[in-house]
Structures are given as C-alpha cells and as structure tokens.
ROLO-996649 format. One record per atom (N, C-alpha, C): atom name; x, z negated, y negated. Coordinates in pm, 1 decimal, m for minus. Layout:
<nodes>
+-------+----------+----------+----------+
| atomo |        X |        Z |        Y |
+-------+----------+----------+----------+
|    CA |        X |        Z |        Y |
...
+-------+----------+----------+----------+
</nodes>
This chain:
<nodes>
+-------+----------+----------+----------+
| atomo |        X |        Z |        Y |
+-------+----------+----------+----------+
|     N |    732.7 |   8359.6 |    687.5 |
|    CA |    760.1 |   8466.6 |    604.9 |
|     C |    648.1 |   8559.6 |    601.9 |
|     N |    620.0 |   8620.6 |    502.4 |
|    CA |    510.3 |   8716.6 |    513.8 |
|     C |    568.0 |   8859.7 |    473.6 |
|     N |    512.0 |   8950.6 |    538.8 |
|    CA |    555.2 |   9086.3 |    523.4 |
|     C |    424.5 |   9176.7 |    524.4 |
|     N |    438.7 |   9285.8 |    442.5 |
|    CA |    337.4 |   9396.8 |    433.3 |
|     C |    417.8 |   9528.0 |    478.5 |
|     N |    387.6 |   9574.5 |    587.6 |
|    CA |    454.7 |   9694.7 |    636.4 |
|     C |    365.9 |   9820.1 |    606.7 |
|     N |    430.5 |   9929.7 |    564.1 |
|    CA |    377.8 |  10048.6 |    548.0 |
|     C |    450.7 |  10153.1 |    625.2 |
|     N |    385.4 |  10233.1 |    702.8 |
|    CA |    447.7 |  10340.4 |    767.6 |
|     C |    456.3 |  10453.5 |    682.0 |
|     N |    585.2 |  10505.2 |    655.3 |
|    CA |    597.0 |  10593.6 |    541.4 |
|     C |    671.2 |  10722.7 |    590.6 |
|     N |    650.4 |  10838.8 |    520.6 |
|    CA |    710.9 |  10959.0 |    530.7 |
|     C |    843.3 |  10939.7 |    457.5 |
|     N |    841.7 |  10874.6 |    327.5 |
|    CA |    961.2 |  10844.3 |    248.2 |
|     C |    928.9 |  10741.5 |    146.2 |
|     N |   1030.1 |  10678.2 |     84.7 |
|    CA |    995.0 |  10581.5 |    m13.9 |
|     C |   1133.5 |  10564.8 |    m89.2 |
|     N |   1117.3 |  10509.4 |   m207.7 |
|    CA |   1238.5 |  10478.9 |   m299.0 |
|     C |   1191.8 |  10357.8 |   m383.5 |
|     N |   1306.2 |  10295.9 |   m431.4 |
|    CA |   1289.9 |  10186.8 |   m532.0 |
|     C |   1395.5 |  10217.0 |   m646.5 |
|     N |   1352.0 |  10217.2 |   m768.1 |
|    CA |   1423.3 |  10239.6 |   m884.4 |
|     C |   1439.3 |  10114.3 |   m967.5 |
|     N |   1539.8 |  10097.2 |  m1026.7 |
|    CA |   1568.7 |   9986.3 |  m1128.2 |
|     C |   1637.5 |  10052.8 |  m1255.9 |
|     N |   1581.2 |  10035.8 |  m1365.3 |
|    CA |   1650.0 |  10091.8 |  m1484.6 |
|     C |   1668.7 |  10236.7 |  m1474.5 |
|     N |   1584.4 |  10321.3 |  m1407.3 |
|    CA |   1591.0 |  10452.3 |  m1397.6 |
|     C |   1685.5 |  10505.7 |  m1294.2 |
|     N |   1741.9 |  10419.8 |  m1212.9 |
|    CA |   1835.3 |  10451.0 |  m1107.9 |
|     C |   1779.3 |  10406.2 |   m976.3 |
|     N |   1782.4 |  10508.9 |   m872.1 |
|    CA |   1729.5 |  10485.8 |   m739.0 |
|     C |   1839.0 |  10402.0 |   m680.5 |
|     N |   1801.3 |  10281.1 |   m629.9 |
|    CA |   1891.4 |  10184.9 |   m570.0 |
|     C |   1868.8 |  10184.4 |   m426.6 |
|     N |   1761.7 |  10218.3 |   m372.8 |
|    CA |   1723.0 |  10217.3 |   m233.9 |
|     C |   1632.1 |  10328.1 |   m192.0 |
|     N |   1635.9 |  10365.5 |    m62.0 |
|    CA |   1528.7 |  10482.6 |    m28.9 |
|     C |   1528.8 |  10482.6 |    124.1 |
|     N |   1435.7 |  10539.6 |    172.8 |
|    CA |   1416.0 |  10558.6 |    324.3 |
|     C |   1339.3 |  10676.9 |    350.5 |
|     N |   1383.8 |  10741.0 |    454.9 |
|    CA |   1304.0 |  10863.2 |    514.6 |
|     C |   1191.9 |  10812.1 |    603.4 |
|     N |   1149.1 |  10883.7 |    703.0 |
|    CA |   1048.1 |  10835.7 |    785.6 |
|     C |   1083.5 |  10694.9 |    843.2 |
|     N |    989.8 |  10606.5 |    841.3 |
|    CA |   1016.6 |  10474.7 |    890.8 |
|     C |    906.7 |  10374.6 |    822.2 |
|     N |    966.0 |  10271.7 |    765.2 |
|    CA |    889.3 |  10159.9 |    715.9 |
|     C |    926.3 |  10119.5 |    572.0 |
|     N |    836.6 |  10106.2 |    485.5 |
|    CA |    835.8 |  10014.9 |    371.0 |
|     C |    814.6 |   9881.6 |    394.3 |
|     N |    894.8 |   9783.7 |    381.2 |
|    CA |    856.7 |   9640.1 |    415.2 |
|     C |    874.9 |   9562.9 |    281.1 |
|     N |    758.6 |   9509.3 |    239.8 |
|    CA |    746.9 |   9410.1 |    129.0 |
|     C |    764.9 |   9281.0 |    191.2 |
|     N |    848.6 |   9187.7 |    149.5 |
|    CA |    878.5 |   9068.9 |    218.9 |
|     C |    880.0 |   8949.8 |    125.1 |
|     N |    828.9 |   8830.4 |    152.6 |
|    CA |    817.9 |   8711.6 |     82.7 |
|     C |    847.5 |   8600.3 |    159.9 |
|     N |    952.3 |   8512.8 |    126.1 |
|    CA |    965.9 |   8393.0 |    193.6 |
|     C |    893.5 |   8283.6 |    140.2 |
|     N |    825.0 |   8201.6 |    235.0 |
|    CA |    743.1 |   8094.6 |    193.2 |
|     C |    817.8 |   7963.4 |    209.3 |
|     N |    758.5 |   7862.2 |    131.5 |
|    CA |    818.2 |   7723.7 |    147.0 |
|     C |    827.0 |   7682.8 |    296.4 |
|     N |    930.8 |   7641.6 |    345.5 |
|    CA |    945.0 |   7587.1 |    484.3 |
|     C |   1002.7 |   7690.5 |    568.0 |
|     N |   1023.3 |   7814.8 |    522.8 |
|    CA |   1067.9 |   7927.6 |    607.1 |
|     C |   1218.1 |   7891.2 |    625.6 |
|     N |   1269.9 |   7947.4 |    741.4 |
|    CA |   1412.8 |   7935.4 |    776.2 |
|     C |   1469.2 |   8047.7 |    855.1 |
|     N |   1581.2 |   8038.4 |    915.9 |
|    CA |   1639.7 |   8141.3 |   1007.8 |
|     C |   1551.9 |   8174.5 |   1118.7 |
|     N |   1476.1 |   8082.3 |   1170.7 |
|    CA |   1383.0 |   8106.2 |   1295.5 |
|     C |   1275.9 |   8204.7 |   1245.9 |
|     N |   1223.1 |   8179.6 |   1129.4 |
|    CA |   1111.4 |   8273.4 |   1094.9 |
|     C |   1174.5 |   8423.0 |   1051.4 |
|     N |   1294.2 |   8430.6 |   1003.4 |
|    CA |   1359.9 |   8557.1 |    965.6 |
|     C |   1389.5 |   8630.9 |   1106.4 |
|     N |   1444.1 |   8570.9 |   1201.4 |
|    CA |   1470.0 |   8626.5 |   1330.8 |
|     C |   1346.6 |   8677.8 |   1400.8 |
|     N |   1247.2 |   8585.8 |   1400.5 |
|    CA |   1112.1 |   8620.2 |   1467.5 |
|     C |   1056.5 |   8749.1 |   1406.5 |
|     N |   1053.7 |   8746.2 |   1277.2 |
|    CA |    975.5 |   8860.1 |   1197.7 |
|     C |   1062.2 |   8989.9 |   1218.4 |
|     N |   1187.7 |   8986.1 |   1200.4 |
|    CA |   1279.3 |   9105.0 |   1219.9 |
|     C |   1279.3 |   9170.8 |   1361.2 |
|     N |   1260.0 |   9078.7 |   1456.4 |
|    CA |   1260.3 |   9132.2 |   1591.3 |
|     C |   1127.2 |   9183.6 |   1630.2 |
|     N |   1025.1 |   9121.1 |   1580.0 |
|    CA |    890.2 |   9180.1 |   1600.1 |
|     C |    851.8 |   9304.8 |   1527.0 |
|     N |    905.3 |   9325.0 |   1409.7 |
|    CA |    893.8 |   9456.2 |   1337.9 |
|     C |    971.2 |   9558.4 |   1395.4 |
|     N |   1089.7 |   9530.2 |   1446.7 |
|    CA |   1175.4 |   9628.6 |   1517.1 |
|     C |   1102.4 |   9698.3 |   1639.4 |
|     N |   1028.0 |   9611.9 |   1708.1 |
|    CA |    970.6 |   9654.5 |   1843.9 |
|     C |    822.0 |   9684.7 |   1828.6 |
|     N |    762.7 |   9673.2 |   1698.5 |
|    CA |    618.9 |   9694.7 |   1677.3 |
|     C |    599.2 |   9846.4 |   1696.5 |
|     N |    498.4 |   9876.3 |   1780.6 |
|    CA |    461.6 |  10007.2 |   1829.1 |
|     C |    346.7 |  10065.2 |   1724.5 |
|     N |    390.0 |  10122.2 |   1620.5 |
|    CA |    298.8 |  10172.5 |   1517.9 |
|     C |    319.0 |  10312.2 |   1479.5 |
|     N |    412.2 |  10381.1 |   1551.0 |
|    CA |    435.1 |  10528.1 |   1529.5 |
|     C |    380.8 |  10614.0 |   1642.6 |
|     N |    349.1 |  10726.3 |   1609.1 |
|    CA |    274.0 |  10811.4 |   1704.1 |
|     C |    373.7 |  10871.6 |   1810.5 |
|     N |    317.4 |  10871.9 |   1940.9 |
|    CA |    378.8 |  10933.4 |   2041.9 |
|     C |    342.8 |  11078.0 |   2052.9 |
|     N |    380.4 |  11154.7 |   2155.5 |
|    CA |    358.8 |  11283.9 |   2167.5 |
|     C |    202.8 |  11317.2 |   2183.3 |
|     N |    131.5 |  11220.4 |   2231.2 |
|    CA |    m19.4 |  11221.8 |   2249.7 |
|     C |   m102.7 |  11189.5 |   2120.4 |
|     N |    m12.8 |  11141.2 |   2023.0 |
|    CA |    m84.5 |  11103.8 |   1890.5 |
|     C |   m121.4 |  10957.5 |   1895.0 |
|     N |    m82.0 |  10882.3 |   1985.2 |
|    CA |   m121.2 |  10733.6 |   1996.5 |
|     C |     m8.6 |  10655.9 |   1941.5 |
|     N |    m42.4 |  10535.8 |   1861.1 |
|    CA |     49.0 |  10456.1 |   1818.8 |
|     C |    113.6 |  10383.5 |   1939.5 |
|     N |    241.3 |  10420.2 |   1981.1 |
|    CA |    291.7 |  10374.1 |   2103.2 |
|     C |    443.3 |  10370.7 |   2085.6 |
|     N |    499.2 |  10401.6 |   1971.8 |
|    CA |    650.3 |  10402.0 |   1948.9 |
|     C |    680.6 |  10310.3 |   1837.2 |
|     N |    802.5 |  10257.3 |   1851.5 |
|    CA |    854.0 |  10156.8 |   1744.0 |
|     C |    942.4 |  10246.4 |   1652.3 |
|     N |    981.5 |  10178.4 |   1539.9 |
|    CA |   1077.6 |  10233.7 |   1447.0 |
|     C |   1223.9 |  10260.7 |   1521.3 |
|     N |   1247.6 |  10187.0 |   1613.1 |
|    CA |   1375.6 |  10220.9 |   1679.6 |
|     C |   1352.8 |  10345.0 |   1774.2 |
|     N |   1234.3 |  10351.4 |   1834.3 |
|    CA |   1204.7 |  10468.9 |   1924.5 |
|     C |   1215.7 |  10593.8 |   1853.4 |
|     N |   1173.7 |  10596.8 |   1718.9 |
|    CA |   1159.1 |  10724.0 |   1649.3 |
|     C |   1306.3 |  10737.9 |   1561.7 |
|     N |   1397.3 |  10648.2 |   1567.4 |
|    CA |   1515.2 |  10649.7 |   1490.8 |
|     C |   1482.3 |  10659.0 |   1344.7 |
|     N |   1385.9 |  10562.3 |   1309.3 |
|    CA |   1345.9 |  10557.5 |   1168.0 |
|     C |   1434.9 |  10462.0 |   1087.6 |
|     N |   1400.9 |  10457.0 |    958.4 |
|    CA |   1485.2 |  10366.0 |    866.5 |
|     C |   1380.8 |  10283.4 |    795.4 |
|     N |   1429.7 |  10172.2 |    721.2 |
|    CA |   1350.7 |  10081.0 |    645.9 |
|     C |   1393.8 |  10066.3 |    501.6 |
|     N |   1304.2 |  10049.7 |    409.4 |
|    CA |   1330.1 |  10011.7 |    284.7 |
|     C |   1271.9 |   9875.3 |    262.3 |
|     N |   1343.8 |   9765.0 |    243.1 |
|    CA |   1313.1 |   9626.5 |    227.7 |
|     C |   1305.2 |   9576.5 |     87.7 |
|     N |   1196.6 |   9533.4 |     45.4 |
|    CA |   1175.7 |   9502.0 |   m105.6 |
|     C |   1116.7 |   9367.1 |   m111.5 |
|     N |   1178.1 |   9286.3 |   m192.4 |
|    CA |   1133.3 |   9139.5 |   m206.8 |
|     C |   1007.4 |   9142.2 |   m288.1 |
|     N |    903.2 |   9067.4 |   m264.9 |
|    CA |    783.7 |   9065.0 |   m338.9 |
|     C |    719.0 |   8918.1 |   m326.9 |
|     N |    751.8 |   8840.8 |   m424.5 |
|    CA |    698.5 |   8693.1 |   m419.2 |
|     C |    540.3 |   8697.0 |   m435.7 |
|     N |    483.7 |   8800.2 |   m488.0 |
|    CA |    344.1 |   8807.1 |   m495.7 |
|     C |    273.4 |   8795.5 |   m378.6 |
|     N |    331.7 |   8833.6 |   m259.8 |
|    CA |    268.8 |   8810.8 |   m129.4 |
|     C |    223.8 |   8672.0 |    m94.6 |
|     N |    285.8 |   8581.8 |   m181.7 |
|    CA |    242.7 |   8434.6 |   m171.9 |
|     C |    126.1 |   8403.5 |   m247.4 |
|     N |     60.1 |   8501.5 |   m305.9 |
|    CA |    m59.5 |   8471.8 |   m406.9 |
|     C |   m158.2 |   8383.2 |   m335.6 |
|     N |   m198.0 |   8278.8 |   m404.3 |
|    CA |   m318.4 |   8201.3 |   m378.1 |
|     C |   m420.3 |   8230.1 |   m467.9 |
|     N |   m530.8 |   8295.9 |   m422.9 |
|    CA |   m646.4 |   8344.1 |   m512.9 |
|     C |   m770.8 |   8255.9 |   m480.2 |
|     N |   m749.1 |   8140.3 |   m423.3 |
|    CA |   m865.1 |   8060.1 |   m386.5 |
|     C |   m941.4 |   7989.5 |   m499.1 |
|     N |   m862.3 |   7975.0 |   m609.7 |
|    CA |   m928.0 |   7897.5 |   m727.5 |
|     C |   m905.4 |   7983.1 |   m845.4 |
|     N |  m1010.4 |   8001.0 |   m929.3 |
|    CA |   m994.7 |   8073.1 |  m1057.5 |
|     C |   m973.5 |   8221.0 |  m1036.9 |
|     N |   m927.8 |   8276.4 |  m1161.8 |
|    CA |   m897.8 |   8422.2 |  m1162.7 |
|     C |   m751.4 |   8460.1 |  m1166.4 |
|     N |   m668.9 |   8349.0 |  m1180.1 |
|    CA |   m530.1 |   8375.4 |  m1192.0 |
|     C |   m458.7 |   8328.8 |  m1059.0 |
|     N |   m384.6 |   8427.2 |   m989.2 |
|    CA |   m321.1 |   8377.6 |   m867.6 |
|     C |   m213.3 |   8288.6 |   m885.9 |
|     N |   m205.9 |   8188.2 |   m800.7 |
|    CA |    m84.2 |   8087.0 |   m798.0 |
|     C |     15.5 |   8118.5 |   m694.7 |
|     N |    140.6 |   8099.4 |   m723.9 |
|    CA |    249.2 |   8153.7 |   m632.3 |
|     C |    352.5 |   8024.8 |   m587.9 |
|     N |    272.2 |   7919.3 |   m600.0 |
|    CA |    364.8 |   7790.9 |   m559.9 |
|     C |    402.4 |   7791.4 |   m402.1 |
|     N |    326.4 |   7881.7 |   m324.0 |
|    CA |    357.9 |   7875.2 |   m184.3 |
|     C |    487.8 |   7947.7 |   m150.1 |
|     N |    537.3 |   8031.1 |   m249.2 |
|    CA |    668.5 |   8109.6 |   m228.6 |
|     C |    781.7 |   8007.9 |   m230.7 |
|     N |    886.0 |   8051.6 |   m148.4 |
|    CA |   1013.3 |   7968.6 |   m157.0 |
|     C |   1072.1 |   7968.2 |   m292.1 |
|     N |   1154.9 |   7878.1 |   m337.7 |
|    CA |   1227.6 |   7879.7 |   m460.7 |
|     C |   1322.0 |   7989.7 |   m458.0 |
|     N |   1343.5 |   8054.1 |   m578.7 |
|    CA |   1413.5 |   8174.4 |   m588.8 |
|     C |   1539.9 |   8180.7 |   m512.8 |
|     N |   1627.0 |   8075.2 |   m520.0 |
|    CA |   1757.5 |   8078.9 |   m448.7 |
|     C |   1737.0 |   8093.6 |   m291.5 |
|     N |   1636.6 |   8000.0 |   m244.9 |
|    CA |   1603.9 |   8002.9 |   m108.1 |
|     C |   1544.9 |   8138.7 |    m60.3 |
|     N |   1455.0 |   8186.6 |   m135.2 |
|    CA |   1390.3 |   8323.8 |   m117.0 |
|     C |   1485.8 |   8432.9 |   m109.6 |
|     N |   1593.6 |   8433.2 |   m206.8 |
|    CA |   1695.9 |   8534.2 |   m209.0 |
|     C |   1773.7 |   8534.2 |    m69.7 |
|     N |   1807.3 |   8416.3 |    m48.0 |
|    CA |   1895.5 |   8388.2 |     93.1 |
|     C |   1814.5 |   8444.9 |    217.5 |
|     N |   1689.2 |   8409.6 |    220.4 |
|    CA |   1616.6 |   8454.8 |    342.8 |
|     C |   1583.4 |   8603.9 |    326.6 |
|     N |   1561.1 |   8656.5 |    214.2 |
|    CA |   1543.4 |   8805.8 |    201.9 |
|     C |   1651.9 |   8883.3 |    246.7 |
|     N |   1776.2 |   8834.2 |    199.0 |
|    CA |   1900.7 |   8909.6 |    247.6 |
|     C |   1921.2 |   8879.5 |    396.8 |
|     N |   1898.1 |   8765.8 |    452.9 |
|    CA |   1904.5 |   8740.3 |    591.2 |
|     C |   1823.2 |   8833.0 |    670.8 |
|     N |   1693.9 |   8847.0 |    627.8 |
|    CA |   1589.4 |   8936.9 |    687.7 |
|     C |   1645.5 |   9077.2 |    691.7 |
|     N |   1690.6 |   9135.8 |    570.6 |
|    CA |   1740.0 |   9269.3 |    568.4 |
|     C |   1866.4 |   9283.7 |    671.7 |
|     N |   1952.4 |   9193.7 |    671.2 |
|    CA |   2062.8 |   9181.9 |    773.4 |
|     C |   2031.1 |   9177.0 |    907.8 |
|     N |   1937.9 |   9090.7 |    946.2 |
|    CA |   1870.1 |   9081.5 |   1082.9 |
|     C |   1808.4 |   9200.7 |   1128.5 |
|     N |   1730.2 |   9276.0 |   1040.9 |
|    CA |   1662.9 |   9403.3 |   1078.3 |
|     C |   1771.3 |   9513.7 |   1098.4 |
|     N |   1869.8 |   9509.1 |   1012.6 |
|    CA |   1977.1 |   9608.0 |   1044.0 |
|     C |   2050.9 |   9587.4 |   1176.3 |
|     N |   2070.7 |   9463.4 |   1205.3 |
|    CA |   2135.7 |   9417.7 |   1326.8 |
|     C |   2061.3 |   9464.8 |   1448.2 |
|     N |   1926.5 |   9497.5 |   1436.5 |
|    CA |   1842.4 |   9554.7 |   1538.6 |
|     C |   1868.2 |   9701.4 |   1566.7 |
|     N |   1955.1 |   9758.0 |   1475.9 |
|    CA |   1988.4 |   9901.4 |   1485.9 |
|     C |   1903.7 |   9996.1 |   1413.3 |
|     N |   1843.8 |   9934.4 |   1294.0 |
|    CA |   1760.2 |  10007.4 |   1192.7 |
|     C |   1840.7 |  10022.7 |   1070.6 |
|     N |   1856.2 |  10150.4 |   1027.9 |
|    CA |   1919.9 |  10169.8 |    894.7 |
|     C |   1828.5 |  10103.0 |    779.4 |
|     N |   1888.5 |  10009.0 |    707.8 |
|    CA |   1819.1 |   9940.2 |    609.7 |
|     C |   1875.2 |   9956.9 |    465.6 |
|     N |   1785.2 |   9995.3 |    367.4 |
|    CA |   1819.3 |   9981.5 |    229.8 |
|     C |   1724.0 |   9883.5 |    165.9 |
|     N |   1761.5 |   9830.8 |     41.6 |
|    CA |   1689.9 |   9723.3 |    m19.5 |
|     C |   1660.6 |   9753.7 |   m162.9 |
|     N |   1572.7 |   9679.2 |   m209.0 |
|    CA |   1549.7 |   9673.1 |   m353.0 |
|     C |   1650.3 |   9565.3 |   m411.0 |
|     N |   1613.7 |   9521.7 |   m538.9 |
|    CA |   1698.7 |   9421.2 |   m607.7 |
|     C |   1619.7 |   9291.5 |   m624.1 |
|     N |   1652.5 |   9187.6 |   m563.2 |
|    CA |   1580.8 |   9072.0 |   m557.3 |
|     C |   1555.6 |   9016.1 |   m701.9 |
|     N |   1433.0 |   8991.7 |   m734.8 |
|    CA |   1406.3 |   8951.1 |   m885.9 |
|     C |   1398.9 |   9041.6 |   m982.6 |
|     N |   1437.3 |   9172.3 |   m951.7 |
|    CA |   1437.8 |   9270.0 |  m1052.0 |
|     C |   1298.7 |   9335.7 |  m1076.5 |
|     N |   1283.6 |   9400.0 |  m1210.1 |
|    CA |   1160.4 |   9472.1 |  m1229.9 |
|     C |   1189.1 |   9610.1 |  m1165.6 |
|     N |   1109.5 |   9638.5 |  m1061.0 |
|    CA |   1139.2 |   9760.9 |   m982.5 |
|     C |   1026.5 |   9854.5 |   m976.0 |
|     N |   1044.5 |   9981.8 |   m974.6 |
|    CA |    946.8 |  10080.9 |   m958.0 |
|     C |    961.8 |  10127.6 |   m812.8 |
|     N |    851.3 |  10125.8 |   m739.7 |
|    CA |    847.9 |  10153.4 |   m588.3 |
|     C |    760.3 |  10273.5 |   m576.6 |
|     N |    820.7 |  10372.7 |   m511.3 |
|    CA |    736.3 |  10496.7 |   m483.5 |
|     C |    734.7 |  10530.4 |   m328.6 |
|     N |    618.9 |  10547.2 |   m268.8 |
|    CA |    624.9 |  10583.2 |   m122.4 |
|     C |    500.4 |  10681.2 |    m99.1 |
|     N |    531.4 |  10746.3 |     17.9 |
|    CA |    420.2 |  10822.3 |     82.8 |
|     C |    386.8 |  10751.4 |    207.6 |
|     N |    272.3 |  10680.5 |    216.9 |
|    CA |    219.1 |  10612.9 |    327.3 |
|     C |    174.2 |  10715.4 |    431.1 |
|     N |    226.9 |  10704.3 |    549.0 |
|    CA |    197.8 |  10801.4 |    658.4 |
|     C |     82.1 |  10744.6 |    747.6 |
|     N |    m31.3 |  10806.4 |    739.6 |
|    CA |   m141.4 |  10763.0 |    819.2 |
|     C |   m286.9 |  10760.2 |    739.5 |
|     N |   m291.0 |  10680.6 |    655.7 |
|    CA |   m210.6 |  10569.9 |    623.7 |
|     C |   m217.3 |  10447.0 |    723.7 |
|     N |    m93.2 |  10377.7 |    738.7 |
|    CA |    m80.4 |  10273.5 |    821.0 |
|     C |    m19.5 |  10161.4 |    735.4 |
|     N |    m97.3 |  10047.2 |    722.5 |
|    CA |    m44.3 |   9927.9 |    653.0 |
|     C |    m80.3 |   9804.1 |    735.4 |
|     N |     10.7 |   9723.6 |    750.4 |
|    CA |     m2.2 |   9611.8 |    845.3 |
|     C |     49.6 |   9477.9 |    776.9 |
|     N |    m24.1 |   9371.6 |    780.2 |
|    CA |      4.9 |   9238.7 |    723.4 |
|     C |     65.4 |   9156.0 |    843.4 |
|     N |    184.1 |   9084.8 |    813.2 |
|    CA |    239.3 |   9009.0 |    922.1 |
|     C |    287.9 |   8874.5 |    860.8 |
|     N |    279.8 |   8764.0 |    943.4 |
|    CA |    327.9 |   8638.5 |    898.0 |
|     C |    412.1 |   8596.0 |   1023.5 |
|     N |    521.4 |   8514.1 |    997.6 |
|    CA |    590.8 |   8450.8 |   1108.0 |
|     C |    547.9 |   8309.0 |   1122.5 |
+-------+----------+----------+----------+
</nodes>
C-alpha cells in the first residue's frame, strides 16, 4: 500500500457539495492499494502510522504520535498514488489494485487505523471529491508497506 500523510490543523472532503468527512488536528491520509497488497500490508501500514512520531512535543521536536496528541484522521482513497511516470507524459495507473480489491483494502485500512484508537473519517471510494486541508508545518510524508 502507498500512503501520503499530511500533518493537519484541519481537513474535509466534500462530495456533491456535502461534507462527508472531516478531521481536526491530526492526519490527512491519502491511500492507494497496489497489486499484490493484502491484509498484512494494511495492518503494517496502519500500525506504523498510528505510532509515527511526527507531532511536536513541548520542546518543539517531532516526538509525538497521533495517538499521543489525541488526534484524528481523514482517510481518502487516491489511486493516482500508483502513478507510473517513467515513460512518456501520461501517467499509467496499472500498478493500482483493481477497484473491488482497492475498495476492500481501503475500508480495511480505515477500520484498522480506527482499531488503533484513532477517530477516523473517510472520503467516498471512487467518487469525485473536493479535499481541503491546512497542512501543519508543513509536514508531508510518503510511506509504502
């Protein structure tokens, strides 16, 4: 799985003019299931993200996790994280898991992250979404399982 994490002050996702998910201080997580991914990759990534120390402590150092700060997460599916730009000018997305498998793994990831004790809201898989966020720092981190 691939994930792009952004430490946020707040974020929201809107579909057809209606806010369907939002988060206060915490993480915006854009997630993409890749061919060959399964439950092991879901668990590994969710557990790593829950414990990742990218939030400031009292001394201003990145030394606290989302769990430590009592933060929440907005998880949004994004197949374009599978983009292959190695040839030509048009990205290819054949590395992404097929839609049915991608949806299953996306939902499993959100559930597994919530099971770590993090309040989680989500976007709508496969929908045309408008995402707004205030990146805190900015801090943006690329992860793969």
